[in-house]
C-alpha positions in Angstrom: 58.7 140.9 117.9 59.7 137.8 119.9 63.4 137.2 120.4 63.2 133.5 120.9 62.2 132.8 117.2 64.7 130.6 115.3 66.5 131.9 112.2 64.4 131.9 109.1 61.1 132.1 111.1 58.9 135.2 110.9 59.8 137.5 113.7 63.3 136.3 114.1 65.7 138.8 115.6 69.5 138.4 115.0 70.9 139.2 118.4 74.4 139.6 116.7 73.4 142.6 114.6 73.5 146.0 116.3 71.2 147.4 113.9 68.4 144.6 114.3 68.9 144.4 118.1 68.3 148.2 118.5 65.4 148.3 116.0 64.0 145.1 117.6 62.9 144.1 114.1 64.8 143.3 110.9 65.1 146.4 108.6 65.2 144.0 105.4 63.3 140.9 104.8 66.6 139.0 104.2 67.6 139.9 107.6 65.5 137.1 109.1 67.7 134.6 107.4 71.0 136.3 108.5 73.0 135.5 111.6 76.0 137.8 110.8 77.2 140.7 113.0 76.4 144.2 111.8 79.9 145.0 110.7 79.8 141.9 108.4 76.5 142.9 106.8 76.7 142.8 103.1 74.2 145.6 102.6 76.1 147.9 105.1 79.3 147.3 103.2 77.5 148.3 99.9 76.2 151.5 101.5 79.7 152.4 102.8 81.2 151.6 99.2 78.3 153.7 97.7 79.0 156.6 100.0 82.8 156.6 99.4 82.1 156.3 95.6 79.8 159.3 95.8 82.3 161.4 97.7 85.1 160.3 95.4 83.0 161.3 92.2 82.2 164.7 93.8 85.8 165.2 94.8 87.0 164.5 91.3 84.4 166.6 89.8 85.5 169.5 92.2 89.1 169.2 91.5 88.6 169.1 87.7 86.1 171.9 87.4 86.5 173.7 90.7 82.9 173.0 91.5 80.5 170.1 91.7 78.0 170.3 89.0 74.3 169.0 89.5 74.7 166.6 86.4 77.5 164.9 88.2 75.5 164.7 91.7 72.3 163.5 89.8 74.0 161.0 87.5 76.1 159.3 90.4 73.0 159.3 92.5 71.2 157.4 89.7 74.1 155.1 89.1 74.3 154.3 93.0 70.4 153.7 93.1 70.4 151.5 90.0 73.4 149.5 91.4 71.8 149.4 94.9 68.7 147.9 93.4 70.5 145.0 91.7 72.9 144.6 94.5 69.9 144.3 97.1 68.2 141.7 94.9 71.4 139.5 94.6 72.2 139.9 98.3 68.7 138.7 99.1 69.2 135.6 96.8 72.5 135.0 98.2 71.4 135.1 101.9 68.3 133.0 101.2 70.5 130.4 99.4 73.1 130.4 102.1 70.2 130.0 104.7 68.8 127.0 102.6 72.3 125.5 102.3 72.7 125.8 106.1 69.4 124.2 106.8 70.2 121.3 104.4 73.4 120.8 106.0 72.0 120.6 109.4 69.3 118.2 108.3 71.8 116.0 106.6 73.9 116.1 109.7 70.9 115.1 111.8 69.9 112.3 109.3 73.6 111.0 109.3 73.4 110.7 113.1 70.1 108.9 112.8 71.5 106.5 110.2 74.7 105.9 112.2 72.7 104.9 115.4 70.5 102.6 113.1 73.7 101.1 111.5 75.1 100.4 114.9 72.0 98.8 116.0 71.9 96.6 112.9 75.5 95.7 113.4 74.9 94.7 117.0 71.9 92.6 115.9 73.9 91.0 113.1 76.7 90.1 115.5 74.2 88.6 117.9 72.4 86.7 115.1 75.5 85.5 113.4 77.0 84.5 116.9 73.7 82.6 117.7 73.9 80.8 114.3 77.6 79.8 114.7 76.9 78.5 118.2 73.9 76.5 116.8 76.3 75.0 114.1 78.7 74.1 116.9 76.1 72.5 119.0 74.8 70.5 116.0 78.3 69.3 115.4 78.6 68.3 119.1 75.3 66.6 119.0 76.3 64.8 115.8 79.6 63.6 117.2 77.8 62.5 120.6 75.3 60.5 118.5 78.2 58.8 116.7 80.0 58.1 119.9 76.7 56.8 121.3 76.0 54.5 118.2 79.7 53.1 118.6 79.3 52.4 122.2 76.0 50.6 121.4 77.7 48.5 118.7 80.4 47.6 121.4 77.8 46.6 123.9 75.8 44.4 121.4 
């Protein structure tokens, strides 16, 4: 896998993530859209919560019955697997949505810079053309005054 791919592209390797960096590939499809560090990974947090929940359920069962029954272990594993499936789906949607939002924000910022440059260029052009038009009006006024003065002098001479 090439490490110089951009986030969201096939083959992207998140250099912030310990797991992805050491595997040199992304373990889940959503990982190609993620730029979080490993300790901030949502799925890792879910796995830790699941492990703690499983241990808690087993501990409570042991304290109540003096043993850990197979039914408790099986039911908690089933519960964690079902919950994990839905968590996995929702996490993938969230990460993809976050990635799409981030890309849209980058695109809008890029467009804003382009529009700002165009606006500055148009403002400069406007100032130049308005300044030119004002100068043309002044010159026409001066020409008109000069013609009037010239006409008065012609009348005086005649």
